[in-house]
N, CA, C, O and the ligand as a Tripos MOL2 file, in Angstrom:
@<TRIPOS>MOLECULE
protein
  277   275    70     0     0
PROTEIN
NO_CHARGES

@<TRIPOS>ATOM
      1 N          77.5970  111.8450  110.6210 N.3       1 MET1
      2 CA         77.5870  113.0390  109.7660 C.3       1 MET1
      3 C          78.8620  113.8450  110.0010 C.2       1 MET1
      4 O          79.1930  114.2070  111.1310 O.2       1 MET1
      5 N          79.5400  114.1030  108.9460 N.am      2 ALA2
      6 CA         80.8200  114.8130  109.0490 C.3       2 ALA2
      7 C          80.5990  116.2820  109.3730 C.2       2 ALA2
      8 O          79.6100  116.8860  108.9570 O.2       2 ALA2
      9 N          81.5070  116.8230  110.0970 N.am      3 ALA3
     10 CA         81.4310  118.2440  110.4160 C.3       3 ALA3
     11 C          81.6330  119.0550  109.1480 C.2       3 ALA3
     12 O          82.4600  118.7220  108.3000 O.2       3 ALA3
     13 N          80.8770  120.1030  109.0410 N.am      4 LYS4
     14 CA         81.0160  120.9580  107.8700 C.3       4 LYS4
     15 C          82.3090  121.7450  107.9380 C.2       4 LYS4
     16 O          82.7600  122.1700  109.0020 O.2       4 LYS4
     17 N          82.8710  121.9180  106.7900 N.am      5 LYS5
     18 CA         84.0960  122.7000  106.7400 C.3       5 LYS5
     19 C          83.8000  124.1640  107.0580 C.2       5 LYS5
     20 O          82.7960  124.7280  106.6220 O.2       5 LYS5
     21 N          84.6830  124.7430  107.8120 N.am      6 ARG6
     22 CA         84.5360  126.1640  108.1530 C.3       6 ARG6
     23 C          85.6460  126.9490  107.4800 C.2       6 ARG6
     24 O          86.7760  126.4820  107.3360 O.2       6 ARG6
     25 N          85.2940  128.1280  107.0840 N.am      7 TYR7
     26 CA         86.2680  129.0030  106.4350 C.3       7 TYR7
     27 C          86.5720  130.1780  107.3330 C.2       7 TYR7
     28 O          85.6720  130.8500  107.8360 O.2       7 TYR7
     29 N          87.8320  130.4100  107.5200 N.am      8 GLN8
     30 CA         88.2080  131.5360  108.3650 C.3       8 GLN8
     31 C          88.6560  132.7120  107.5150 C.2       8 GLN8
     32 O          89.6110  132.6220  106.7450 O.2       8 GLN8
     33 N          87.9460  133.8060  107.6750 N.am      9 MET9
     34 CA         88.3090  135.0450  107.0080 C.3       9 MET9
     35 C          89.1980  135.8370  107.9430 C.2       9 MET9
     36 O          88.8930  135.9990  109.1250 O.2       9 MET9
     37 N          90.2800  136.3200  107.4120 N.am     10 LYS10
     38 CA         91.1670  137.1220  108.2460 C.3      10 LYS10
     39 C          91.5160  138.3840  107.4740 C.2      10 LYS10
     40 O          92.1430  138.3280  106.4170 O.2      10 LYS10
     41 N          91.1070  139.5080  108.0100 N.am     11 ILE11
     42 CA         91.3260  140.7570  107.2980 C.3      11 ILE11
     43 C          91.9340  141.7970  108.2190 C.2      11 ILE11
     44 O          91.6310  141.8560  109.4110 O.2      11 ILE11
     45 N          92.7890  142.6070  107.6430 N.am     12 ALA12
     46 CA         93.4480  143.6490  108.4180 C.3      12 ALA12
     47 C          93.2140  144.9920  107.7440 C.2      12 ALA12
     48 O          93.4110  145.1430  106.5390 O.2      12 ALA12
     49 N          92.7940  145.9530  108.5320 N.am     13 CYS13
     50 CA         92.5450  147.2880  108.0010 C.3      13 CYS13
     51 C          93.8710  147.9430  107.6010 C.2      13 CYS13
     52 O          94.8110  147.9770  108.3950 O.2      13 CYS13
     53 N          93.9450  148.4650  106.3640 N.am     14 PRO14
     54 CA         95.1930  149.0870  105.9130 C.3      14 PRO14
     55 C          95.4790  150.4160  106.6050 C.2      14 PRO14
     56 O          96.6120  150.8960  106.5850 O.2      14 PRO14
     57 N          94.4730  151.0020  107.2060 N.am     15 GLN15
     58 CA         94.6660  152.3010  107.8470 C.3      15 GLN15
     59 C          95.0530  152.2030  109.3210 C.2      15 GLN15
     60 O          96.0560  152.7830  109.7380 O.2      15 GLN15
     61 N          94.2650  151.4750  110.1090 N.am     16 CYS16
     62 CA         94.5560  151.4190  111.5440 C.3      16 CYS16
     63 C          95.1820  150.0910  111.9500 C.2      16 CYS16
     64 O          95.6780  149.9490  113.0670 O.2      16 CYS16
     65 N          95.1580  149.1190  111.0410 N.am     17 GLY17
     66 CA         95.8600  147.8650  111.3100 C.3      17 GLY17
     67 C          95.1000  146.8710  112.1590 C.2      17 GLY17
     68 O          95.6140  145.7900  112.4470 O.2      17 GLY17
     69 N          93.8890  147.2080  112.5670 N.am     18 CYS18
     70 CA         93.1520  146.2530  113.3790 C.3      18 CYS18
     71 C          92.7240  145.0640  112.5260 C.2      18 CYS18
     72 O          92.4170  145.2060  111.3430 O.2      18 CYS18
     73 N          92.7110  143.9270  113.1330 N.am     19 THR19
     74 CA         92.3640  142.7290  112.3800 C.3      19 THR19
     75 C          91.0060  142.2100  112.8110 C.2      19 THR19
     76 O          90.6080  142.3290  113.9700 O.2      19 THR19
     77 N          90.3180  141.6390  111.8620 N.am     20 GLN20
     78 CA         89.0380  141.0190  112.1570 C.3      20 GLN20
     79 C          89.0760  139.6110  111.6030 C.2      20 GLN20
     80 O          89.5570  139.3780  110.4940 O.2      20 GLN20
     81 N          88.5760  138.6950  112.3660 N.am     21 THR21
     82 CA         88.4480  137.3450  111.8550 C.3      21 THR21
     83 C          87.0060  136.9020  112.0160 C.2      21 THR21
     84 O          86.3380  137.2540  112.9870 O.2      21 THR21
     85 N          86.5460  136.1440  111.0760 N.am     22 SER22
     86 CA         85.2340  135.5370  111.2330 C.3      22 SER22
     87 C          85.2780  134.1590  110.6000 C.2      22 SER22
     88 O          86.0130  133.9090  109.6450 O.2      22 SER22
     89 N          84.4850  133.2910  111.1520 N.am     23 VAL23
     90 CA         84.4530  131.9180  110.6760 C.3      23 VAL23
     91 C          83.0680  131.6330  110.1230 C.2      23 VAL23
     92 O          82.0560  131.8540  110.7880 O.2      23 VAL23
     93 N          83.0430  131.1410  108.8970 N.am     24 MET24
     94 CA         81.7550  130.8930  108.2530 C.3      24 MET24
     95 C          81.7490  129.5540  107.5520 C.2      24 MET24
     96 O          82.7930  129.0160  107.1840 O.2      24 MET24
     97 N          80.5580  129.0310  107.3770 N.am     25 THR25
     98 CA         80.4130  127.8100  106.5990 C.3      25 THR25
     99 C          80.4230  128.1700  105.1220 C.2      25 THR25
    100 O          80.3520  129.3430  104.7570 O.2      25 THR25
    101 N          80.5100  127.1560  104.2810 N.am     26 ALA26
    102 CA         80.4970  127.3840  102.8380 C.3      26 ALA26
    103 C          79.2110  128.0790  102.4050 C.2      26 ALA26
    104 O          79.2400  128.9610  101.5470 O.2      26 ALA26
    105 N          78.0720  127.6840  102.9990 N.am     27 GLU27
    106 CA         76.7910  128.3120  102.6530 C.3      27 GLU27
    107 C          76.8140  129.8020  102.9800 C.2      27 GLU27
    108 O          76.3580  130.6350  102.1970 O.2      27 GLU27
    109 N          77.3510  130.1130  104.1430 N.am     28 GLU28
    110 CA         77.3990  131.5170  104.5510 C.3      28 GLU28
    111 C          78.3450  132.3130  103.6520 C.2      28 GLU28
    112 O          78.0520  133.4520  103.2890 O.2      28 GLU28
    113 N          79.4520  131.7220  103.3030 N.am     29 MET29
    114 CA         80.3980  132.3900  102.4120 C.3      29 MET29
    115 C          79.7570  132.6570  101.0570 C.2      29 MET29
    116 O          79.8910  133.7420  100.4900 O.2      29 MET29
    117 N          79.0590  131.6470  100.5530 N.am     30 GLN30
    118 CA         78.4210  131.7590   99.2460 C.3      30 GLN30
    119 C          77.3640  132.8540   99.2540 C.2      30 GLN30
    120 O          77.2550  133.6510   98.3220 O.2      30 GLN30
    121 N          76.5920  132.8690  100.3320 N.am     31 GLU31
    122 CA         75.5160  133.8350  100.4420 C.3      31 GLU31
    123 C          76.0600  135.2580  100.5950 C.2      31 GLU31
    124 O          75.5370  136.2070  100.0100 O.2      31 GLU31
    125 N          77.0920  135.3760  101.3730 N.am     32 ARG32
    126 CA         77.5930  136.7030  101.7030 C.3      32 ARG32
    127 C          78.5310  137.2620  100.6400 C.2      32 ARG32
    128 O          78.4700  138.4450  100.3080 O.2      32 ARG32
    129 N          79.3740  136.4260  100.1240 N.am     33 TYR33
    130 CA         80.3880  136.9190   99.1910 C.3      33 TYR33
    131 C          80.2830  136.3010   97.8050 C.2      33 TYR33
    132 O          80.5670  136.9620   96.8060 O.2      33 TYR33
    133 N          79.8820  135.0490   97.7400 N.am     34 GLY34
    134 CA         79.8370  134.3810   96.4570 C.3      34 GLY34
    135 C          81.2370  134.1600   95.9060 C.2      34 GLY34
    136 O          82.2290  134.1880   96.6340 O.2      34 GLY34
    137 N          81.2840  133.9410   94.6150 N.am     35 ASP35
    138 CA         82.5540  133.6430   93.9680 C.3      35 ASP35
    139 C          83.1300  134.9310   93.3960 C.2      35 ASP35
    140 O          83.0440  135.1810   92.1940 O.2      35 ASP35
    141 N          83.7050  135.7270   94.2490 N.am     36 VAL36
    142 CA         84.2330  137.0180   93.8090 C.3      36 VAL36
    143 C          85.7250  137.1160   94.1240 C.2      36 VAL36
    144 O          86.1870  136.5860   95.1340 O.2      36 VAL36
    145 N          86.4680  137.7890   93.2650 N.am     37 PRO37
    146 CA         87.9070  137.9420   93.5220 C.3      37 PRO37
    147 C          88.2100  138.9830   94.5870 C.2      37 PRO37
    148 O          89.2120  138.8870   95.2960 O.2      37 PRO37
    149 N          87.3290  139.9870   94.6940 N.am     38 ASN38
    150 CA         87.5470  141.0520   95.6730 C.3      38 ASN38
    151 C          86.3090  141.2610   96.5270 C.2      38 ASN38
    152 O          85.1820  141.1160   96.0550 O.2      38 ASN38
    153 N          86.5310  141.6010   97.7780 N.am     39 ILE39
    154 CA         85.3990  141.8630   98.6630 C.3      39 ILE39
    155 C          85.5230  143.2620   99.2490 C.2      39 ILE39
    156 O          86.6180  143.7440   99.5370 O.2      39 ILE39
    157 N          84.3750  143.8940   99.4150 N.am     40 ASP40
    158 CA         84.3400  145.2310  100.0080 C.3      40 ASP40
    159 C          84.1160  145.1030  101.5050 C.2      40 ASP40
    160 O          83.2390  144.3680  101.9590 O.2      40 ASP40
    161 N          84.9240  145.8290  102.2610 N.am     41 LEU41
    162 CA         84.8660  145.7300  103.7110 C.3      41 LEU41
    163 C          84.8130  147.1110  104.3270 C.2      41 LEU41
    164 O          85.1910  148.1070  103.7100 O.2      41 LEU41
    165 N          84.3330  147.1440  105.5600 N.am     42 GLU42
    166 CA         84.3620  148.3910  106.2930 C.3      42 GLU42
    167 C          84.9500  148.1140  107.6620 C.2      42 GLU42
    168 O          84.5030  147.2200  108.3800 O.2      42 GLU42
    169 N          85.9460  148.8880  108.0080 N.am     43 CYS43
    170 CA         86.6220  148.6820  109.2920 C.3      43 CYS43
    171 C          85.6990  149.0800  110.4400 C.2      43 CYS43
    172 O          85.0870  150.1480  110.4120 O.2      43 CYS43
    173 N          85.6050  148.2280  111.4350 N.am     44 GLY44
    174 CA         84.7670  148.5200  112.5880 C.3      44 GLY44
    175 C          85.3730  149.5590  113.5240 C.2      44 GLY44
    176 O          84.6690  150.1310  114.3550 O.2      44 GLY44
    177 N          86.6500  149.8010  113.3970 N.am     45 GLU45
    178 CA         87.3390  150.7400  114.2770 C.3      45 GLU45
    179 C          87.3590  152.1560  113.7090 C.2      45 GLU45
    180 O          86.9020  153.1000  114.3530 O.2      45 GLU45
    181 N          87.8940  152.2920  112.4990 N.am     46 CYS46
    182 CA         88.0720  153.6380  111.9420 C.3      46 CYS46
    183 C          87.0910  153.9230  110.8050 C.2      46 CYS46
    184 O          87.1250  154.9970  110.2050 O.2      46 CYS46
    185 N          86.2200  152.9590  110.5120 N.am     47 MET47
    186 CA         85.1670  153.0960  109.5130 C.3      47 MET47
    187 C          85.6870  153.2610  108.0810 C.2      47 MET47
    188 O          84.9280  153.6420  107.1900 O.2      47 MET47
    189 N          86.9430  152.9840  107.8600 N.am     48 LEU48
    190 CA         87.4820  153.0470  106.5070 C.3      48 LEU48
    191 C          86.8480  151.9510  105.6540 C.2      48 LEU48
    192 O          86.7300  150.7980  106.0700 O.2      48 LEU48
    193 N          86.4490  152.3440  104.4590 N.am     49 LYS49
    194 CA         85.9720  151.3490  103.5010 C.3      49 LYS49
    195 C          87.1360  150.9530  102.6040 C.2      49 LYS49
    196 O          87.8370  151.8080  102.0630 O.2      49 LYS49
    197 N          87.3260  149.6890  102.4570 N.am     50 TYR50
    198 CA         88.4340  149.2330  101.6400 C.3      50 TYR50
    199 C          88.0930  147.9080  100.9710 C.2      50 TYR50
    200 O          87.1010  147.2530  101.2910 O.2      50 TYR50
    201 N          88.9490  147.5470  100.0370 N.am     51 THR51
    202 CA         88.7360  146.3260   99.2790 C.3      51 THR51
    203 C          89.8760  145.3570   99.5440 C.2      51 THR51
    204 O          91.0460  145.7380   99.5860 O.2      51 THR51
    205 N          89.5130  144.1270   99.7170 N.am     52 GLU52
    206 CA         90.5160  143.1050   99.9860 C.3      52 GLU52
    207 C          90.3600  141.9960   98.9430 C.2      52 GLU52
    208 O          89.2510  141.6810   98.5130 O.2      52 GLU52
    209 N          91.4690  141.4260   98.5540 N.am     53 GLU53
    210 CA         91.3840  140.2940   97.6400 C.3      53 GLU53
    211 C          91.0020  139.0430   98.4140 C.2      53 GLU53
    212 O          91.5210  138.7750   99.4970 O.2      53 GLU53
    213 N          90.0800  138.2830   97.8290 N.am     54 MET54
    214 CA         89.6260  137.0830   98.5180 C.3      54 MET54
    215 C          90.7640  136.1060   98.7690 C.2      54 MET54
    216 O          90.7820  135.4000   99.7770 O.2      54 MET54
    217 N          91.7010  136.0760   97.8530 N.am     55 LYS55
    218 CA         92.7960  135.1180   98.0450 C.3      55 LYS55
    219 C          93.6780  135.4820   99.2450 C.2      55 LYS55
    220 O          94.3830  134.6300   99.7870 O.2      55 LYS55
    221 N          93.6300  136.7580   99.6540 N.am     56 ASP56
    222 CA         94.3510  137.1420  100.8630 C.3      56 ASP56
    223 C          93.4920  136.9770  102.1070 C.2      56 ASP56
    224 O          93.9690  136.5490  103.1570 O.2      56 ASP56
    225 N          92.2100  137.3250  101.9710 N.am     57 ALA57
    226 CA         91.3150  137.2860  103.1250 C.3      57 ALA57
    227 C          90.9990  135.8500  103.5350 C.2      57 ALA57
    228 O          90.9640  135.5210  104.7210 O.2      57 ALA57
    229 N          90.7750  135.0210  102.5560 N.am     58 CYS58
    230 CA         90.4140  133.6340  102.8590 C.3      58 CYS58
    231 C          90.8580  132.7230  101.7230 C.2      58 CYS58
    232 O          90.0580  132.3860  100.8500 O.2      58 CYS58
    233 N          92.1080  132.3260  101.7240 N.am     59 PRO59
    234 CA         92.6500  131.5040  100.6430 C.3      59 PRO59
    235 C          91.8850  130.2010  100.4520 C.2      59 PRO59
    236 O          91.7380  129.7120   99.3320 O.2      59 PRO59
    237 N          91.4060  129.6530  101.5450 N.am     60 ASP60
    238 CA         90.6440  128.4050  101.4670 C.3      60 ASP60
    239 C          89.3980  128.5450  100.6190 C.2      60 ASP60
    240 O          89.1120  127.7140   99.7570 O.2      60 ASP60
    241 N          88.6690  129.6050  100.8780 N.am     61 TRP61
    242 CA         87.4310  129.8230  100.1380 C.3      61 TRP61
    243 C          87.7300  130.1540   98.6810 C.2      61 TRP61
    244 O          87.0550  129.6710   97.7720 O.2      61 TRP61
    245 N          88.7360  130.9730   98.4700 N.am     62 ASP62
    246 CA         89.1130  131.3450   97.1170 C.3      62 ASP62
    247 C          89.3870  130.1080   96.2830 C.2      62 ASP62
    248 O          89.0330  130.0480   95.1050 O.2      62 ASP62
    249 N          90.0130  129.1330   96.8970 N.am     63 LYS63
    250 CA         90.3520  127.9000   96.2080 C.3      63 LYS63
    251 C          89.1140  127.0230   96.0350 C.2      63 LYS63
    252 O          88.8420  126.5240   94.9430 O.2      63 LYS63
    253 N          88.3670  126.8410   97.1300 N.am     64 ASP64
    254 CA         87.2480  125.9210   97.1060 C.3      64 ASP64
    255 C          86.0830  126.4040   96.2590 C.2      64 ASP64
    256 O          85.4180  125.5980   95.6090 O.2      64 ASP64
    257 N          85.8270  127.7010   96.2570 N.am     65 CYS65
    258 CA         84.6520  128.1800   95.5230 C.3      65 CYS65
    259 C          84.8580  128.0120   94.0250 C.2      65 CYS65
    260 O          83.8910  127.9240   93.2680 O.2      65 CYS65
    261 N          86.0960  127.9680   93.6030 N.am     66 LYS66
    262 CA         86.3650  127.7310   92.1770 C.3      66 LYS66
    263 C          86.1970  126.2510   91.8170 C.2      66 LYS66
    264 O          86.0050  125.8990   90.6530 O.2      66 LYS66
    265 N          86.2720  125.4060   92.8260 N.am     67 LEU67
    266 CA         86.1200  123.9670   92.5760 C.3      67 LEU67
    267 C          84.6650  123.5360   92.5820 C.2      67 LEU67
    268 O          84.3350  122.4190   92.1840 O.2      67 LEU67
    269 N          83.7920  124.4380   93.0400 N.am     68 GLN68
    270 CA         82.3890  124.0770   93.2080 C.3      68 GLN68
    271 C          81.5340  124.2750   91.9630 C.2      68 GLN68
    272 O          80.3130  124.1400   92.0380 O.2      68 GLN68
    273 N          82.1250  124.5830   90.8490 N.am     69 GLU69
    274 CA         81.3560  124.8930   89.6490 C.3      69 GLU69
    275 C          80.6210  123.6690   89.1310 C.2      69 GLU69
    276 O          79.9220  123.7510   88.1210 O.2      69 GLU69
    277 ZN         90.6220  150.6490  110.5420 Zn       70 ZN70
@<TRIPOS>BOND
     1     1     2 1
     2     2     3 1
     3     3     4 2
     4     3     5 am
     5     5     6 1
     6     6     7 1
     7     7     8 2
     8     7     9 am
     9     9    10 1
    10    10    11 1
    11    11    12 2
    12    11    13 am
    13    13    14 1
    14    14    15 1
    15    15    16 2
    16    15    17 am
    17    17    18 1
    18    18    19 1
    19    19    20 2
    20    19    21 am
    21    21    22 1
    22    22    23 1
    23    23    24 2
    24    23    25 am
    25    25    26 1
    26    26    27 1
    27    27    28 2
    28    27    29 am
    29    29    30 1
    30    30    31 1
    31    31    32 2
    32    31    33 am
    33    33    34 1
    34    34    35 1
    35    35    36 2
    36    35    37 am
    37    37    38 1
    38    38    39 1
    39    39    40 2
    40    39    41 am
    41    41    42 1
    42    42    43 1
    43    43    44 2
    44    43    45 am
    45    45    46 1
    46    46    47 1
    47    47    48 2
    48    47    49 am
    49    49    50 1
    50    50    51 1
    51    51    52 2
    52    51    53 am
    53    53    54 1
    54    54    55 1
    55    55    56 2
    56    55    57 am
    57    57    58 1
    58    58    59 1
    59    59    60 2
    60    59    61 am
    61    61    62 1
    62    62    63 1
    63    63    64 2
    64    63    65 am
    65    65    66 1
    66    66    67 1
    67    67    68 2
    68    67    69 am
    69    69    70 1
    70    70    71 1
    71    71    72 2
    72    71    73 am
    73    73    74 1
    74    74    75 1
    75    75    76 2
    76    75    77 am
    77    77    78 1
    78    78    79 1
    79    79    80 2
    80    79    81 am
    81    81    82 1
    82    82    83 1
    83    83    84 2
    84    83    85 am
    85    85    86 1
    86    86    87 1
    87    87    88 2
    88    87    89 am
    89    89    90 1
    90    90    91 1
    91    91    92 2
    92    91    93 am
    93    93    94 1
    94    94    95 1
    95    95    96 2
    96    95    97 am
    97    97    98 1
    98    98    99 1
    99    99   100 2
   100    99   101 am
   101   101   102 1
   102   102   103 1
   103   103   104 2
   104   103   105 am
   105   105   106 1
   106   106   107 1
   107   107   108 2
   108   107   109 am
   109   109   110 1
   110   110   111 1
   111   111   112 2
   112   111   113 am
   113   113   114 1
   114   114   115 1
   115   115   116 2
   116   115   117 am
   117   117   118 1
   118   118   119 1
   119   119   120 2
   120   119   121 am
   121   121   122 1
   122   122   123 1
   123   123   124 2
   124   123   125 am
   125   125   126 1
   126   126   127 1
   127   127   128 2
   128   127   129 am
   129   129   130 1
   130   130   131 1
   131   131   132 2
   132   131   133 am
   133   133   134 1
   134   134   135 1
   135   135   136 2
   136   135   137 am
   137   137   138 1
   138   138   139 1
   139   139   140 2
   140   139   141 am
   141   141   142 1
   142   142   143 1
   143   143   144 2
   144   143   145 am
   145   145   146 1
   146   146   147 1
   147   147   148 2
   148   147   149 am
   149   149   150 1
   150   150   151 1
   151   151   152 2
   152   151   153 am
   153   153   154 1
   154   154   155 1
   155   155   156 2
   156   155   157 am
   157   157   158 1
   158   158   159 1
   159   159   160 2
   160   159   161 am
   161   161   162 1
   162   162   163 1
   163   163   164 2
   164   163   165 am
   165   165   166 1
   166   166   167 1
   167   167   168 2
   168   167   169 am
   169   169   170 1
   170   170   171 1
   171   171   172 2
   172   171   173 am
   173   173   174 1
   174   174   175 1
   175   175   176 2
   176   175   177 am
   177   177   178 1
   178   178   179 1
   179   179   180 2
   180   179   181 am
   181   181   182 1
   182   182   183 1
   183   183   184 2
   184   183   185 am
   185   185   186 1
   186   186   187 1
   187   187   188 2
   188   187   189 am
   189   189   190 1
   190   190   191 1
   191   191   192 2
   192   191   193 am
   193   193   194 1
   194   194   195 1
   195   195   196 2
   196   195   197 am
   197   197   198 1
   198   198   199 1
   199   199   200 2
   200   199   201 am
   201   201   202 1
   202   202   203 1
   203   203   204 2
   204   203   205 am
   205   205   206 1
   206   206   207 1
   207   207   208 2
   208   207   209 am
   209   209   210 1
   210   210   211 1
   211   211   212 2
   212   211   213 am
   213   213   214 1
   214   214   215 1
   215   215   216 2
   216   215   217 am
   217   217   218 1
   218   218   219 1
   219   219   220 2
   220   219   221 am
   221   221   222 1
   222   222   223 1
   223   223   224 2
   224   223   225 am
   225   225   226 1
   226   226   227 1
   227   227   228 2
   228   227   229 am
   229   229   230 1
   230   230   231 1
   231   231   232 2
   232   231   233 am
   233   233   234 1
   234   234   235 1
   235   235   236 2
   236   235   237 am
   237   237   238 1
   238   238   239 1
   239   239   240 2
   240   239   241 am
   241   241   242 1
   242   242   243 1
   243   243   244 2
   244   243   245 am
   245   245   246 1
   246   246   247 1
   247   247   248 2
   248   247   249 am
   249   249   250 1
   250   250   251 1
   251   251   252 2
   252   251   253 am
   253   253   254 1
   254   254   255 1
   255   255   256 2
   256   255   257 am
   257   257   258 1
   258   258   259 1
   259   259   260 2
   260   259   261 am
   261   261   262 1
   262   262   263 1
   263   263   264 2
   264   263   265 am
   265   265   266 1
   266   266   267 1
   267   267   268 2
   268   267   269 am
   269   269   270 1
   270   270   271 1
   271   271   272 2
   272   271   273 am
   273   273   274 1
   274   274   275 1
   275   275   276 2
@<TRIPOS>SUBSTRUCTURE
     1 MET1         2 RESIDUE 1 A MET
     2 ALA2         6 RESIDUE 1 A ALA
     3 ALA3        10 RESIDUE 1 A ALA
     4 LYS4        14 RESIDUE 1 A LYS
     5 LYS5        18 RESIDUE 1 A LYS
     6 ARG6        22 RESIDUE 1 A ARG
     7 TYR7        26 RESIDUE 1 A TYR
     8 GLN8        30 RESIDUE 1 A GLN
     9 MET9        34 RESIDUE 1 A MET
    10 LYS10       38 RESIDUE 1 A LYS
    11 ILE11       42 RESIDUE 1 A ILE
    12 ALA12       46 RESIDUE 1 A ALA
    13 CYS13       50 RESIDUE 1 A CYS
    14 PRO14       54 RESIDUE 1 A PRO
    15 GLN15       58 RESIDUE 1 A GLN
    16 CYS16       62 RESIDUE 1 A CYS
    17 GLY17       66 RESIDUE 1 A GLY
    18 CYS18       70 RESIDUE 1 A CYS
    19 THR19       74 RESIDUE 1 A THR
    20 GLN20       78 RESIDUE 1 A GLN
    21 THR21       82 RESIDUE 1 A THR
    22 SER22       86 RESIDUE 1 A SER
    23 VAL23       90 RESIDUE 1 A VAL
    24 MET24       94 RESIDUE 1 A MET
    25 THR25       98 RESIDUE 1 A THR
    26 ALA26      102 RESIDUE 1 A ALA
    27 GLU27      106 RESIDUE 1 A GLU
    28 GLU28      110 RESIDUE 1 A GLU
    29 MET29      114 RESIDUE 1 A MET
    30 GLN30      118 RESIDUE 1 A GLN
    31 GLU31      122 RESIDUE 1 A GLU
    32 ARG32      126 RESIDUE 1 A ARG
    33 TYR33      130 RESIDUE 1 A TYR
    34 GLY34      134 RESIDUE 1 A GLY
    35 ASP35      138 RESIDUE 1 A ASP
    36 VAL36      142 RESIDUE 1 A VAL
    37 PRO37      146 RESIDUE 1 A PRO
    38 ASN38      150 RESIDUE 1 A ASN
    39 ILE39      154 RESIDUE 1 A ILE
    40 ASP40      158 RESIDUE 1 A ASP
    41 LEU41      162 RESIDUE 1 A LEU
    42 GLU42      166 RESIDUE 1 A GLU
    43 CYS43      170 RESIDUE 1 A CYS
    44 GLY44      174 RESIDUE 1 A GLY
    45 GLU45      178 RESIDUE 1 A GLU
    46 CYS46      182 RESIDUE 1 A CYS
    47 MET47      186 RESIDUE 1 A MET
    48 LEU48      190 RESIDUE 1 A LEU
    49 LYS49      194 RESIDUE 1 A LYS
    50 TYR50      198 RESIDUE 1 A TYR
    51 THR51      202 RESIDUE 1 A THR
    52 GLU52      206 RESIDUE 1 A GLU
    53 GLU53      210 RESIDUE 1 A GLU
    54 MET54      214 RESIDUE 1 A MET
    55 LYS55      218 RESIDUE 1 A LYS
    56 ASP56      222 RESIDUE 1 A ASP
    57 ALA57      226 RESIDUE 1 A ALA
    58 CYS58      230 RESIDUE 1 A CYS
    59 PRO59      234 RESIDUE 1 A PRO
    60 ASP60      238 RESIDUE 1 A ASP
    61 TRP61      242 RESIDUE 1 A TRP
    62 ASP62      246 RESIDUE 1 A ASP
    63 LYS63      250 RESIDUE 1 A LYS
    64 ASP64      254 RESIDUE 1 A ASP
    65 CYS65      258 RESIDUE 1 A CYS
    66 LYS66      262 RESIDUE 1 A LYS
    67 LEU67      266 RESIDUE 1 A LEU
    68 GLN68      270 RESIDUE 1 A GLN
    69 GLU69      274 RESIDUE 1 A GLU
    70 ZN70       277 GROUP 0 **** ****
């Protein structure tokens, strides 16, 4: 059985600059974000709410989720 592909999300807060990374499977990505161009995030450090483009946060998912139609 092949290992499932993992997607790495990498986001940086525009205000304080702290970065967060998380690794998720395709199922988790689909459940949490789905096929969306933009995602809403909240910084764990300064609590700023901001929006990030999926193609910047996780280019792999942005590409793959469009292929899954
Ligand atoms: Zn922040």
